[in-house]
C-alpha positions in Angstrom: 4.2 -2.4 3.3 2.2 0.8 3.5 5.1 3.2 4.3 6.5 3.4 0.8 3.1 4.2 -0.6 2.5 7.0 2.0 6.0 8.4 1.4 5.3 8.6 -2.4 2.0 10.2 -1.8 3.6 12.8 0.7 6.3 13.5 -1.9 3.7 14.0 -4.8 1.4 16.0 -2.8 4.0 18.2 -1.1 2.6 20.7 1.3 -1.0 20.0 0.4 -1.0 17.1 2.8 0.6 16.0 6.1 1.2 12.4 6.6 1.9 11.2 10.1 2.5 7.7 11.3 1.6 6.6 14.9 2.7 3.4 16.7 -0.4 2.2 18.5 1.6 0.1 20.8 3.5 3.1 22.0 0.4 5.3 22.1 -2.5 3.4 23.5 -4.5 6.4 24.5 -4.4 7.8 21.1 -5.4 4.3 19.8 -8.3 4.3 22.2 -9.4 7.9 21.3 -9.8 7.0 17.6 -11.2 3.6 18.2 -8.4 1.7 16.5 -9.5 -2.0 16.3 -7.3 -3.1 13.4 -4.1 -1.9 11.8 -3.1 -0.5 9.6 -5.7 2.3 9.9 -5.5 5.3 7.8 -7.5 8.4 9.2 -8.1 11.2 7.0 -8.4 14.6 8.8 -9.7 17.9 7.6 -10.0 21.0 9.7 -8.9 18.9 12.8 -11.6 16.3 12.4 -11.6 12.7 11.2 -13.5 12.8 7.9 -12.9 9.2 6.7 -10.9 6.1 7.8 -9.7 3.1 5.8 -8.6 -0.2 7.5 -6.0 -2.4 5.9 -3.4 -1.9 3.3 -4.8 0.2 0.4 -3.5 0.8 -3.1 -1.8 4.2 -3.7 -4.5 5.2 -6.2 -7.3 4.6 -3.6 -5.5 6.7 -0.9 -4.7 9.4 -3.4 -8.3 9.5 -4.7 -9.6 9.8 -1.1 -7.2 12.7 -0.4 -8.3 14.5 -3.7 -12.0 13.9 -2.7 -11.5 15.4 0.8 -9.6 18.4 -0.7 -12.8 19.7 -2.3 
């Protein structure tokens, strides 16, 4: 459900962003490290740090707007 949206954003933003998916069932340590309590969770990183998170399926324009905001 969220994958097609993320793929569209990745295609549109090109090298400006890197989108990575993690299966929390296969990576419980990473899930614990970032405090994942609900999925899907979108974590926005900048300079190696989590700047924002969103829980649940979000519309493309909301995700894109957050990426634009964090690029400033």
